[in-house]
MIPA-491783 format. One record per atom (N, C-alpha, C): residue in one letter; atom name; x, y, z. Coordinates in nm, 3 decimals, padded with zeros to 5 digits. Layout:
<sites>
{residuo->A	atomo->CA	X->X	Y->Y	Z->Z}
...
</sites>
This chain:
<sites>
{residuo->M	atomo->N	X->-00.611	Y->-01.363	Z->00.653}
{residuo->M	atomo->CA	X->-00.592	Y->-01.474	Z->00.608}
{residuo->M	atomo->C	X->-00.459	Y->-01.564	Z->00.656}
{residuo->N	atomo->N	X->-00.434	Y->-01.708	Z->00.681}
{residuo->N	atomo->CA	X->-00.363	Y->-01.783	Z->00.670}
{residuo->N	atomo->C	X->-00.289	Y->-01.881	Z->00.525}
{residuo->T	atomo->N	X->-00.188	Y->-01.897	Z->00.562}
{residuo->T	atomo->CA	X->-00.106	Y->-01.988	Z->00.419}
{residuo->T	atomo->C	X->-00.012	Y->-02.071	Z->00.516}
{residuo->R	atomo->N	X->00.013	Y->-02.185	Z->00.454}
{residuo->R	atomo->CA	X->00.040	Y->-02.324	Z->00.484}
{residuo->R	atomo->C	X->00.155	Y->-02.347	Z->00.419}
{residuo->G	atomo->N	X->00.177	Y->-02.245	Z->00.256}
{residuo->G	atomo->CA	X->00.240	Y->-02.305	Z->00.152}
{residuo->G	atomo->C	X->00.392	Y->-02.296	Z->00.193}
{residuo->V	atomo->N	X->00.459	Y->-02.364	Z->00.039}
{residuo->V	atomo->CA	X->00.616	Y->-02.328	Z->00.077}
{residuo->V	atomo->C	X->00.634	Y->-02.184	Z->00.016}
{residuo->L	atomo->N	X->00.693	Y->-02.099	Z->00.095}
{residuo->L	atomo->CA	X->00.727	Y->-01.973	Z->00.028}
{residuo->L	atomo->C	X->00.821	Y->-01.966	Z->-00.115}
{residuo->L	atomo->N	X->00.963	Y->-02.054	Z->-00.050}
{residuo->L	atomo->CA	X->01.039	Y->-02.020	Z->-00.141}
{residuo->L	atomo->C	X->01.074	Y->-02.183	Z->-00.220}
{residuo->N	atomo->N	X->01.090	Y->-02.201	Z->-00.319}
{residuo->N	atomo->CA	X->01.171	Y->-02.365	Z->-00.350}
{residuo->N	atomo->C	X->01.285	Y->-02.281	Z->-00.416}
{residuo->L	atomo->N	X->01.392	Y->-02.332	Z->-00.294}
{residuo->L	atomo->CA	X->01.514	Y->-02.342	Z->-00.287}
{residuo->L	atomo->C	X->01.559	Y->-02.447	Z->-00.276}
{residuo->V	atomo->N	X->01.660	Y->-02.529	Z->-00.288}
{residuo->V	atomo->CA	X->01.699	Y->-02.662	Z->-00.344}
{residuo->V	atomo->C	X->01.870	Y->-02.659	Z->-00.326}
{residuo->E	atomo->N	X->01.900	Y->-02.667	Z->-00.240}
{residuo->E	atomo->CA	X->02.053	Y->-02.701	Z->-00.243}
{residuo->E	atomo->C	X->02.102	Y->-02.779	Z->-00.137}
{residuo->H	atomo->N	X->02.284	Y->-02.836	Z->-00.169}
{residuo->H	atomo->CA	X->02.331	Y->-02.935	Z->-00.074}
{residuo->H	atomo->C	X->02.370	Y->-02.818	Z->00.054}
{residuo->S	atomo->N	X->02.377	Y->-02.693	Z->00.067}
{residuo->S	atomo->CA	X->02.404	Y->-02.623	Z->00.163}
{residuo->S	atomo->C	X->02.332	Y->-02.533	Z->00.151}
{residuo->I	atomo->N	X->02.295	Y->-02.378	Z->00.209}
{residuo->I	atomo->CA	X->02.283	Y->-02.274	Z->00.206}
{residuo->I	atomo->C	X->02.315	Y->-02.178	Z->00.408}
{residuo->T	atomo->N	X->02.333	Y->-02.025	Z->00.342}
{residuo->T	atomo->CA	X->02.370	Y->-01.968	Z->00.380}
{residuo->T	atomo->C	X->02.249	Y->-01.904	Z->00.441}
{residuo->G	atomo->N	X->02.278	Y->-01.809	Z->00.561}
{residuo->G	atomo->CA	X->02.213	Y->-01.730	Z->00.657}
{residuo->G	atomo->C	X->02.187	Y->-01.602	Z->00.531}
{residuo->K	atomo->N	X->02.293	Y->-01.577	Z->00.480}
{residuo->K	atomo->CA	X->02.319	Y->-01.431	Z->00.327}
{residuo->K	atomo->C	X->02.264	Y->-01.529	Z->00.232}
{residuo->A	atomo->N	X->02.266	Y->-01.632	Z->00.211}
{residuo->A	atomo->CA	X->02.141	Y->-01.649	Z->00.039}
{residuo->A	atomo->C	X->02.034	Y->-01.691	Z->00.082}
{residuo->L	atomo->N	X->02.019	Y->-01.694	Z->00.222}
{residuo->L	atomo->CA	X->01.884	Y->-01.717	Z->00.229}
{residuo->L	atomo->C	X->01.785	Y->-01.539	Z->00.234}
{residuo->V	atomo->N	X->01.890	Y->-01.505	Z->00.311}
{residuo->V	atomo->CA	X->01.807	Y->-01.386	Z->00.307}
{residuo->V	atomo->C	X->01.786	Y->-01.303	Z->00.128}
{residuo->E	atomo->N	X->01.912	Y->-01.320	Z->00.100}
{residuo->E	atomo->CA	X->01.865	Y->-01.286	Z->-00.061}
{residuo->E	atomo->C	X->01.738	Y->-01.317	Z->-00.098}
{residuo->E	atomo->N	X->01.670	Y->-01.455	Z->-00.094}
{residuo->E	atomo->CA	X->01.550	Y->-01.493	Z->-00.195}
{residuo->E	atomo->C	X->01.455	Y->-01.481	Z->-00.066}
{residuo->F	atomo->N	X->01.513	Y->-01.377	Z->00.065}
{residuo->F	atomo->CA	X->01.405	Y->-01.370	Z->00.080}
{residuo->F	atomo->C	X->01.373	Y->-01.219	Z->00.066}
{residuo->K	atomo->N	X->01.426	Y->-01.161	Z->00.023}
{residuo->K	atomo->CA	X->01.380	Y->-01.027	Z->-00.035}
{residuo->K	atomo->C	X->01.330	Y->-01.020	Z->-00.162}
{residuo->K	atomo->N	X->01.368	Y->-01.089	Z->-00.239}
{residuo->K	atomo->CA	X->01.309	Y->-01.114	Z->-00.333}
{residuo->K	atomo->C	X->01.171	Y->-01.207	Z->-00.389}
{residuo->M	atomo->N	X->01.124	Y->-01.285	Z->-00.280}
{residuo->M	atomo->CA	X->01.019	Y->-01.297	Z->-00.241}
{residuo->M	atomo->C	X->00.946	Y->-01.271	Z->-00.170}
{residuo->F	atomo->N	X->00.946	Y->-01.142	Z->-00.043}
{residuo->F	atomo->CA	X->00.913	Y->-01.051	Z->-00.011}
{residuo->F	atomo->C	X->00.862	Y->-00.946	Z->-00.099}
{residuo->A	atomo->N	X->00.961	Y->-00.891	Z->-00.228}
{residuo->A	atomo->CA	X->00.919	Y->-00.795	Z->-00.329}
{residuo->A	atomo->C	X->00.805	Y->-00.849	Z->-00.411}
{residuo->A	atomo->N	X->00.798	Y->-00.955	Z->-00.445}
{residuo->A	atomo->CA	X->00.720	Y->-01.043	Z->-00.573}
{residuo->A	atomo->C	X->00.612	Y->-01.073	Z->-00.462}
{residuo->R	atomo->N	X->00.544	Y->-01.065	Z->-00.357}
{residuo->R	atomo->CA	X->00.457	Y->-01.116	Z->-00.250}
{residuo->R	atomo->C	X->00.378	Y->-00.945	Z->-00.208}
{residuo->G	atomo->N	X->00.481	Y->-00.816	Z->-00.256}
{residuo->G	atomo->CA	X->00.397	Y->-00.684	Z->-00.174}
{residuo->G	atomo->C	X->00.471	Y->-00.659	Z->-00.008}
{residuo->G	atomo->N	X->00.548	Y->-00.738	Z->00.039}
{residuo->G	atomo->CA	X->00.628	Y->-00.714	Z->00.188}
{residuo->G	atomo->C	X->00.593	Y->-00.843	Z->00.247}
{residuo->P	atomo->N	X->00.658	Y->-00.829	Z->00.402}
{residuo->P	atomo->CA	X->00.706	Y->-00.949	Z->00.454}
{residuo->P	atomo->C	X->00.577	Y->-00.977	Z->00.489}
{residuo->P	atomo->N	X->00.565	Y->-01.118	Z->00.547}
{residuo->P	atomo->CA	X->00.421	Y->-01.186	Z->00.593}
{residuo->P	atomo->C	X->00.451	Y->-01.125	Z->00.689}
{residuo->K	atomo->N	X->00.326	Y->-01.097	Z->00.827}
{residuo->K	atomo->CA	X->00.327	Y->-01.096	Z->00.972}
{residuo->K	atomo->C	X->00.424	Y->-01.179	Z->01.062}
{residuo->V	atomo->N	X->00.457	Y->-01.270	Z->01.002}
{residuo->V	atomo->CA	X->00.517	Y->-01.398	Z->01.100}
{residuo->V	atomo->C	X->00.611	Y->-01.517	Z->00.997}
{residuo->L	atomo->N	X->00.709	Y->-01.570	Z->00.970}
{residuo->L	atomo->CA	X->00.778	Y->-01.685	Z->00.935}
{residuo->L	atomo->C	X->00.726	Y->-01.808	Z->00.993}
{residuo->R	atomo->N	X->00.708	Y->-01.895	Z->00.924}
{residuo->R	atomo->CA	X->00.747	Y->-02.029	Z->01.069}
{residuo->R	atomo->C	X->00.846	Y->-02.083	Z->00.996}
{residuo->L	atomo->N	X->00.985	Y->-02.121	Z->01.140}
{residuo->L	atomo->CA	X->01.080	Y->-02.193	Z->01.035}
{residuo->L	atomo->C	X->01.119	Y->-02.328	Z->01.090}
{residuo->N	atomo->N	X->01.175	Y->-02.381	Z->01.062}
{residuo->N	atomo->CA	X->01.260	Y->-02.475	Z->01.129}
{residuo->N	atomo->C	X->01.360	Y->-02.481	Z->01.222}
{residuo->N	atomo->N	X->01.441	Y->-02.562	Z->01.251}
{residuo->N	atomo->CA	X->01.550	Y->-02.530	Z->01.330}
{residuo->N	atomo->C	X->01.706	Y->-02.537	Z->01.239}
{residuo->G	atomo->N	X->01.726	Y->-02.514	Z->01.113}
{residuo->G	atomo->CA	X->01.818	Y->-02.519	Z->01.060}
{residuo->G	atomo->C	X->01.868	Y->-02.429	Z->01.071}
{residuo->S	atomo->N	X->02.038	Y->-02.463	Z->01.077}
{residuo->S	atomo->CA	X->02.156	Y->-02.340	Z->01.096}
{residuo->S	atomo->C	X->02.103	Y->-02.198	Z->00.991}
{residuo->E	atomo->N	X->02.068	Y->-02.223	Z->00.868}
{residuo->E	atomo->CA	X->02.027	Y->-02.103	Z->00.811}
{residuo->E	atomo->C	X->01.938	Y->-02.003	Z->00.836}
{residuo->M	atomo->N	X->01.796	Y->-02.138	Z->00.950}
{residuo->M	atomo->CA	X->01.740	Y->-02.033	Z->01.003}
{residuo->M	atomo->C	X->01.715	Y->-02.003	Z->01.150}
{residuo->V	atomo->N	X->01.853	Y->-02.008	Z->01.196}
{residuo->V	atomo->CA	X->01.918	Y->-01.911	Z->01.344}
{residuo->V	atomo->C	X->01.994	Y->-01.827	Z->01.311}
{residuo->S	atomo->N	X->02.026	Y->-01.797	Z->01.179}
{residuo->S	atomo->CA	X->02.152	Y->-01.750	Z->01.152}
{residuo->S	atomo->C	X->02.072	Y->-01.572	Z->01.216}
{residuo->Q	atomo->N	X->02.266	Y->-01.510	Z->01.249}
{residuo->Q	atomo->CA	X->02.226	Y->-01.415	Z->01.279}
{residuo->Q	atomo->C	X->02.188	Y->-01.294	Z->01.124}
{residuo->A	atomo->N	X->02.194	Y->-01.376	Z->01.034}
{residuo->A	atomo->CA	X->02.187	Y->-01.264	Z->00.900}
{residuo->A	atomo->C	X->02.074	Y->-01.294	Z->00.885}
{residuo->L	atomo->N	X->01.974	Y->-01.379	Z->00.921}
{residuo->L	atomo->CA	X->01.796	Y->-01.351	Z->00.953}
{residuo->L	atomo->C	X->01.757	Y->-01.312	Z->01.028}
{residuo->Q	atomo->N	X->01.807	Y->-01.254	Z->01.147}
{residuo->Q	atomo->CA	X->01.775	Y->-01.250	Z->01.294}
{residuo->Q	atomo->C	X->01.734	Y->-01.082	Z->01.226}
{residuo->R	atomo->N	X->01.911	Y->-01.033	Z->01.149}
{residuo->R	atomo->CA	X->01.922	Y->-00.902	Z->01.117}
{residuo->R	atomo->C	X->01.810	Y->-00.869	Z->01.063}
{residuo->F	atomo->N	X->01.805	Y->-00.968	Z->00.926}
{residuo->F	atomo->CA	X->01.673	Y->-00.916	Z->00.831}
{residuo->F	atomo->C	X->01.574	Y->-00.884	Z->00.886}
{residuo->C	atomo->N	X->01.518	Y->-00.958	Z->00.964}
{residuo->C	atomo->CA	X->01.379	Y->-00.981	Z->01.024}
{residuo->C	atomo->C	X->01.348	Y->-00.842	Z->01.056}
{residuo->D	atomo->N	X->01.414	Y->-00.821	Z->01.200}
{residuo->D	atomo->CA	X->01.416	Y->-00.703	Z->01.274}
{residuo->D	atomo->C	X->01.296	Y->-00.587	Z->01.203}
{residuo->D	atomo->N	X->01.247	Y->-00.523	Z->01.246}
{residuo->D	atomo->CA	X->01.120	Y->-00.454	Z->01.208}
{residuo->D	atomo->C	X->01.047	Y->-00.480	Z->01.080}
{residuo->K	atomo->N	X->01.106	Y->-00.608	Z->01.023}
{residuo->K	atomo->CA	X->01.027	Y->-00.634	Z->00.889}
{residuo->K	atomo->C	X->00.902	Y->-00.788	Z->00.959}
{residuo->T	atomo->N	X->00.929	Y->-00.829	Z->01.029}
{residuo->T	atomo->CA	X->00.806	Y->-00.972	Z->01.040}
{residuo->T	atomo->C	X->00.891	Y->-01.053	Z->01.155}
{residuo->G	atomo->N	X->00.796	Y->-01.133	Z->01.244}
{residuo->G	atomo->CA	X->00.789	Y->-01.219	Z->01.338}
{residuo->G	atomo->C	X->00.885	Y->-01.347	Z->01.261}
{residuo->I	atomo->N	X->00.954	Y->-01.417	Z->01.388}
{residuo->I	atomo->CA	X->01.007	Y->-01.557	Z->01.362}
{residuo->I	atomo->C	X->00.950	Y->-01.656	Z->01.437}
{residuo->V	atomo->N	X->00.921	Y->-01.752	Z->01.399}
{residuo->V	atomo->CA	X->00.875	Y->-01.831	Z->01.540}
{residuo->V	atomo->C	X->00.960	Y->-01.972	Z->01.440}
{residuo->H	atomo->N	X->00.999	Y->-02.041	Z->01.575}
{residuo->H	atomo->CA	X->01.045	Y->-02.125	Z->01.520}
{residuo->H	atomo->C	X->01.015	Y->-02.283	Z->01.560}
{residuo->I	atomo->N	X->00.997	Y->-02.344	Z->01.492}
{residuo->I	atomo->CA	X->00.897	Y->-02.515	Z->01.542}
{residuo->I	atomo->C	X->01.000	Y->-02.563	Z->01.649}
{residuo->P	atomo->N	X->01.013	Y->-02.614	Z->01.706}
{residuo->P	atomo->CA	X->01.043	Y->-02.687	Z->01.816}
{residuo->P	atomo->C	X->01.099	Y->-02.859	Z->01.738}
{residuo->P	atomo->N	X->01.213	Y->-02.919	Z->01.682}
{residuo->P	atomo->CA	X->01.240	Y->-03.031	Z->01.668}
{residuo->P	atomo->C	X->01.150	Y->-03.117	Z->01.708}
{residuo->G	atomo->N	X->01.076	Y->-03.209	Z->01.578}
{residuo->G	atomo->CA	X->00.997	Y->-03.285	Z->01.612}
{residuo->G	atomo->C	X->00.865	Y->-03.286	Z->01.625}
{residuo->W	atomo->N	X->00.795	Y->-03.152	Z->01.677}
{residuo->W	atomo->CA	X->00.704	Y->-03.145	Z->01.692}
{residuo->W	atomo->C	X->00.610	Y->-03.129	Z->01.592}
{residuo->E	atomo->N	X->00.615	Y->-03.056	Z->01.491}
{residuo->E	atomo->CA	X->00.536	Y->-03.092	Z->01.351}
{residuo->E	atomo->C	X->00.484	Y->-03.239	Z->01.401}
{residuo->V	atomo->N	X->00.632	Y->-03.334	Z->01.366}
{residuo->V	atomo->CA	X->00.528	Y->-03.535	Z->01.352}
{residuo->V	atomo->C	X->00.429	Y->-03.563	Z->01.453}
{residuo->V	atomo->N	X->00.477	Y->-03.467	Z->01.621}
{residuo->V	atomo->CA	X->00.362	Y->-03.491	Z->01.750}
{residuo->V	atomo->C	X->00.265	Y->-03.404	Z->01.711}
{residuo->K	atomo->N	X->00.245	Y->-03.296	Z->01.690}
{residuo->K	atomo->CA	X->00.150	Y->-03.242	Z->01.717}
{residuo->K	atomo->C	X->00.179	Y->-03.117	Z->01.599}
{residuo->P	atomo->N	X->00.044	Y->-03.133	Z->01.483}
{residuo->P	atomo->CA	X->00.075	Y->-03.006	Z->01.385}
{residuo->P	atomo->C	X->00.030	Y->-02.879	Z->01.485}
{residuo->L	atomo->N	X->00.137	Y->-02.775	Z->01.434}
{residuo->L	atomo->CA	X->00.081	Y->-02.670	Z->01.492}
{residuo->L	atomo->C	X->-00.005	Y->-02.611	Z->01.361}
{residuo->P	atomo->N	X->-00.031	Y->-02.438	Z->01.463}
{residuo->P	atomo->CA	X->-00.160	Y->-02.417	Z->01.377}
{residuo->P	atomo->C	X->-00.114	Y->-02.357	Z->01.270}
{residuo->P	atomo->N	X->-00.159	Y->-02.285	Z->01.141}
{residuo->P	atomo->CA	X->-00.109	Y->-02.158	Z->01.071}
{residuo->P	atomo->C	X->-00.086	Y->-02.071	Z->01.141}
{residuo->P	atomo->N	X->00.053	Y->-01.992	Z->01.101}
{residuo->P	atomo->CA	X->00.106	Y->-01.834	Z->01.152}
{residuo->P	atomo->C	X->00.000	Y->-01.714	Z->01.044}
{residuo->P	atomo->N	X->-00.044	Y->-01.648	Z->01.097}
{residuo->P	atomo->CA	X->-00.129	Y->-01.521	Z->01.037}
{residuo->P	atomo->C	X->00.005	Y->-01.476	Z->00.954}
{residuo->T	atomo->N	X->-00.115	Y->-01.431	Z->00.835}
{residuo->T	atomo->CA	X->-00.029	Y->-01.381	Z->00.752}
{residuo->T	atomo->C	X->-00.118	Y->-01.244	Z->00.699}
{residuo->R	atomo->N	X->-00.020	Y->-01.159	Z->00.604}
{residuo->R	atomo->CA	X->-00.108	Y->-01.090	Z->00.563}
{residuo->R	atomo->C	X->-00.117	Y->-01.133	Z->00.415}
{residuo->W	atomo->N	X->-00.091	Y->-01.237	Z->00.326}
{residuo->W	atomo->CA	X->-00.111	Y->-01.279	Z->00.294}
{residuo->W	atomo->C	X->-00.295	Y->-01.289	Z->00.227}
</sites>
């Protein structure tokens, strides 16, 4: 099953990679584990070393090229949900 939904409803003026990891931990626990792939934009928290380390051996990460979703929508990534 593929989803294209918003997984986190986190609105902050600024968020660190470490804070994002804490939110992903909660979300993964609530959903019974991580998805196969997270599709993320290129915000600084999304490309942080903290998130990269957290996702190692848990889930894949696909970064959307800047402006790509405006020109051509990406197909939804496969997930376990």
